[in-house]
C-alpha positions in Angstrom: 85.7 -15.5 -42.7 84.9 -18.4 -40.4 87.1 -17.1 -37.5 85.6 -13.7 -37.5 82.0 -15.0 -37.5 82.9 -17.3 -34.6 84.5 -14.4 -32.7 81.5 -12.2 -33.3 79.1 -15.0 -32.1 81.2 -15.5 -29.0 81.2 -11.7 -28.2 77.4 -11.4 -28.7 76.4 -14.6 -26.9 78.7 -14.4 -23.9 76.8 -11.6 -22.0 73.5 -13.3 -22.5 74.6 -16.5 -20.9 74.5 -14.9 -17.4 70.9 -13.7 -18.0 69.8 -17.3 -18.3 70.9 -18.3 -14.8 68.2 -20.1 -12.8 66.6 -18.1 -10.0 64.7 -20.2 -7.5 61.2 -19.0 -6.5 60.2 -17.9 -3.1 58.0 -20.3 -1.0 54.4 -19.3 -0.5 54.9 -18.7 3.3 57.3 -15.8 2.8 54.6 -13.2 1.9 53.3 -13.2 5.5 56.6 -11.8 6.7 56.2 -8.7 4.5 53.5 -7.2 6.7 55.5 -7.8 9.9 58.7 -6.3 8.3 56.8 -3.1 7.4 55.2 -2.8 10.8 58.4 -3.5 12.7 60.3 -1.0 10.4 57.7 1.6 11.2 57.9 0.9 14.9 61.7 1.1 14.8 61.6 4.5 12.9 59.0 5.9 15.4 61.2 4.9 18.3 64.2 6.5 16.7 62.2 9.7 16.0 61.1 9.9 19.7 64.7 9.3 20.9 66.1 12.1 18.7 63.4 14.6 19.5 64.0 14.7 23.3 67.8 15.3 23.5 67.8 17.6 20.4 70.4 15.5 18.5 69.4 17.0 15.2 68.8 20.7 15.9 67.2 21.6 12.5 64.7 18.7 12.6 63.9 19.2 16.3 63.3 23.0 15.8 61.0 22.3 12.8 59.1 19.8 14.9 58.7 22.2 17.8 57.6 25.0 15.6 55.1 22.7 13.9 53.7 21.7 17.3 53.4 25.4 18.2 51.6 26.3 15.0 49.1 23.4 15.4 48.4 24.4 19.0 47.9 28.0 18.1 45.5 27.0 15.3 43.5 24.8 17.6 43.4 27.5 20.3 42.2 30.3 17.9 39.6 28.0 16.4 38.2 27.0 19.8 38.2 30.7 20.8 36.1 31.5 17.7 33.7 28.6 18.3 33.2 29.7 21.9 32.3 33.2 20.9 30.2 32.4 17.8 27.3 29.9 17.8 27.0 29.8 14.0 30.7 29.5 13.1 31.7 26.2 11.5 35.0 24.5 10.7 36.0 24.8 7.0 38.5 23.0 4.9 40.0 19.5 5.0 40.0 19.5 8.8 36.2 19.5 8.8 36.3 15.9 7.5 38.5 14.8 10.4 37.3 16.7 13.4 33.8 17.7 12.4 32.0 21.1 11.8 32.0 22.2 15.5 34.8 20.2 17.1 35.7 20.2 20.8 39.2 20.4 22.3 39.8 16.7 22.5 39.2 16.2 18.8 41.8 18.8 18.0 44.2 17.3 20.4 43.9 13.8 18.9 44.0 14.9 15.3 46.9 17.2 16.0 48.9 14.4 17.8 48.3 12.0 14.9 49.1 14.6 12.2 52.3 15.8 13.9 53.5 12.3 14.7 53.1 11.0 11.2 54.8 14.0 9.6 57.6 14.0 12.1 58.3 10.3 11.5 58.1 10.9 7.7 60.5 13.8 7.9 62.9 12.0 10.2 62.9 9.0 7.8 63.6 11.2 4.8 66.4 13.0 6.6 68.2 9.9 7.7 67.5 7.4 4.9 67.7 9.5 1.7 70.4 9.9 -0.9 72.7 12.3 1.0 74.8 13.2 -2.1 71.9 14.6 -4.0 71.7 18.4 -3.7 67.9 18.5 -3.7 67.7 15.9 -0.8 69.0 18.5 1.6 65.6 20.2 1.4 63.1 17.4 0.6 63.2 16.0 4.1 61.6 19.2 5.4 58.6 19.1 3.1 56.1 17.0 5.2 56.4 19.3 8.2 56.8 22.6 6.3 53.6 22.1 4.4 51.7 21.5 7.6 53.4 24.4 9.3 52.3 26.7 6.5 48.8 25.5 6.6 48.5 25.9 10.4 50.1 29.4 10.2 47.7 30.5 7.5 44.7 29.1 9.6 46.1 31.0 12.7 46.1 34.3 10.9 42.7 33.6 9.4 41.2 32.8 12.8 42.8 35.8 14.4 41.5 38.1 11.6 37.9 37.0 11.9 35.9 39.9 13.1 32.9 38.4 15.0 30.0 40.7 15.3 27.0 38.9 16.7 23.6 40.0 17.9 22.7 39.6 21.5 21.6 35.9 21.1 24.7 35.0 19.1 22.6 33.8 16.2 23.5 36.2 13.4 27.2 36.5 13.2 29.0 38.2 10.4 
């Protein structure tokens, strides 16, 4: 009986000995490097994104980025066209919080540049740093740009479909 108890104790205790190893703590000064690591990683990913967009190294990602730029440009153009022909028309939706109720072209350009850049870098990062062997990951990388593309396309068709009938002074539009 004594040998079996000793064997059982050895089998049960042996895996737990490794869990009791001493792990030294990090010095207090190491936390400051976390911010620089994140910002330098973001800068490196942005540079890699720009380098891959120009020579079309990744055709699917490059095509999606170009189509997204075209949809955002068309959305801005149709919105500005409507604002120039209707004095009482206002911007609606989430973009109203970013560009205002009656934005000008430069506000659309800056907001579009920031939006497309962030989504292109996110999509590029997901495409190149994700678990490639997972079946769903082949499609997840396209989500940031695809959602924006759908939103801009929907807004394009809405802006084109607006029938502006205004009186002579452009005050009562319907």
